C-alpha positions in Angstrom: -181.8 14.8 23.3 -178.5 13.0 23.2 -178.6 9.2 23.2 -176.8 8.9 26.5 -179.5 10.8 28.3 -182.2 8.8 26.6 -180.5 5.6 27.8 -180.3 7.0 31.4 -184.0 7.7 31.3 -184.7 4.1 30.2 -182.7 2.9 33.3 -184.9 5.1 35.5 -188.1 3.6 34.0 -186.8 0.1 34.6 -186.0 1.1 38.2 -189.4 2.7 38.8 -191.1 -0.5 37.6 -189.0 -2.6 40.0 -189.8 -0.1 42.8 -193.5 -0.3 42.3 -193.3 -4.1 42.1 -191.5 -4.4 45.4 -193.3 -1.6 47.4 -196.1 -2.3 49.9 -197.1 1.4 50.3 -199.9 2.2 47.9 -199.4 6.0 48.2 -195.7 5.6 47.3 -196.6 3.3 44.4 -199.1 5.9 43.1 -196.5 8.7 43.2 -193.8 6.6 41.5 -196.3 5.7 38.7 -197.4 9.3 38.5 -193.8 10.5 38.2 -192.8 8.2 35.4 -196.0 7.6 33.3 -195.3 10.5 31.0 -191.7 9.4 30.6 -192.8 6.0 29.2 -195.1 7.8 26.6 -192.3 10.1 25.7 -189.9 7.2 25.2 -192.3 5.7 22.6 -192.3 9.1 20.8 -188.4 9.3 21.0 -188.5 12.2 23.5 -190.0 14.7 21.1 -191.1 17.7 23.1 -190.1 16.2 26.4 -190.1 18.4 29.5 -187.1 17.2 31.6 -187.7 19.9 34.2 -191.1 18.6 35.0 -189.8 15.1 35.6 -187.0 16.3 37.9 -189.5 18.3 39.9 -191.6 15.2 40.4 -188.5 13.2 41.3 -187.7 15.9 43.9 -191.2 15.2 45.4 -190.3 11.5 45.7 -187.0 12.4 47.3 -188.6 14.7 49.9 -191.7 12.7 50.7 -190.6 9.1 50.4 -186.8 9.2 50.7 -186.3 7.9 47.2 -182.9 9.4 46.5 -181.7 6.7 44.1 -183.3 8.0 40.8 -181.1 11.0 40.5 -178.0 9.0 41.5 -178.7 6.3 39.0 -179.3 8.8 36.2 -176.0 10.6 36.9 -174.1 7.3 37.3 -175.5 6.0 34.0 -174.5 9.1 32.1 -171.0 9.0 33.7 -170.5 5.3 32.8 -171.8 5.7 29.2 -169.7 8.8 28.6 -166.6 6.7 29.3 -167.5 4.2 26.7 
């Protein structure tokens, strides 16, 4: 996986932690944690064998059920910004 995508995923992990910290809905917190827990493990292993499709499927669930549309946008904006550098 290219380094720009890796960095964009790190941004998502950071945002997910902020979202769980600031959320009062335990069901939403659970689903955010469930969505991103494998990504943190994969980060430690430098993304070896990482299944991006599974993560985006779980992010789609967050979008549809909790209106959390910002993860996809943040990912794309991070890639765009870092590609310019």
